[in-house]
C-alpha positions in Angstrom: 0.0 0.0 0.0 2.8 2.4 0.8 4.6 1.7 -2.4 1.5 2.1 -4.4 1.0 5.5 -2.8 4.5 6.8 -3.5 4.5 5.5 -7.1 1.8 8.0 -8.0 3.5 10.9 -9.7 1.9 13.4 -7.3 3.3 11.7 -4.2 6.8 10.5 -5.3 8.2 12.9 -2.6 6.8 10.6 0.0 8.9 7.6 -1.1 12.0 8.2 1.1 10.1 9.2 4.2 7.8 6.2 3.9 10.7 3.8 3.3 12.4 5.3 6.4 9.3 4.9 8.5 8.8 1.3 7.2 12.4 0.4 8.1 12.0 1.8 11.6 8.7 0.1 12.1 10.1 -3.3 11.0 12.8 -3.0 13.7 10.6 -1.6 16.4 9.6 -3.4 19.5 6.3 -1.6 20.3 4.6 -3.3 23.2 2.4 -0.4 24.2 1.3 2.9 22.7 3.8 4.6 25.0 6.6 2.8 23.2 5.4 4.4 19.9 5.2 7.9 21.6 8.8 7.4 23.0 10.1 7.1 19.4 7.6 9.4 17.6 6.6 12.2 19.9 4.4 13.8 17.2 2.4 10.5 16.6 -1.2 10.6 17.7 -2.5 7.6 19.7 -6.2 7.2 18.9 -8.9 4.6 19.6 -8.9 1.0 18.3 -5.1 0.6 18.8 -4.5 3.1 16.0 -1.7 5.5 15.6 -1.4 8.5 13.2 2.0 9.3 12.0 3.1 12.6 10.3 5.1 11.8 7.2 7.4 14.3 5.4 6.9 17.2 7.7 3.2 16.6 8.1 2.5 16.7 4.3 1.1 13.2 4.6 -0.7 11.2 7.3 -0.3 7.5 7.8 -2.8 5.7 10.0 -1.9 2.2 11.3 -3.5 -0.3 13.6 -1.0 -2.0 15.9 -1.5 -5.5 17.4 1.0 -5.0 20.2 0.9 -8.5 21.6 1.9 -10.1 18.2 4.0 -7.2 17.0 2.1 -6.6 13.8 1.4 -3.2 12.2 -1.5 -2.9 9.7 -1.5 0.0 7.3 -5.0 1.5 7.2 -4.6 4.8 5.4 -2.0 6.9 3.7 -2.8 10.2 2.0 -2.3 13.9 2.2 -3.1 15.9 5.3 -6.0 17.5 3.5 -7.6 14.1 2.6 -6.9 12.8 6.1 -9.0 15.6 7.4 -12.0 14.2 5.6 -11.9 10.7 7.1 -12.5 9.1 10.5 -9.0 7.8 11.5 -10.5 5.4 14.0 -12.4 3.5 11.4 -10.8 4.2 8.0 -9.5 1.1 6.2 -8.0 1.5 2.7 -5.9 -1.7 3.0 
């Protein structure tokens, strides 16, 4: 989903920031929402075990659901900040 997003001409500038986030997320050992906040102070912890990350200086928003016990991150949404403002981050699912 992330690759499909940055391969669009309009969002190619998101490629490196998303690759960096993905690499860090793969190596992360997030057992609680506080673990995420410790690494990403600007991340927003919301309902349904979801976290909103600011990507590329807040140009883009990435919404994920984290299953902390099994250490799995599910991508639920990636788009511009403007599009993010039109969705409910607690329920959106574009996976």
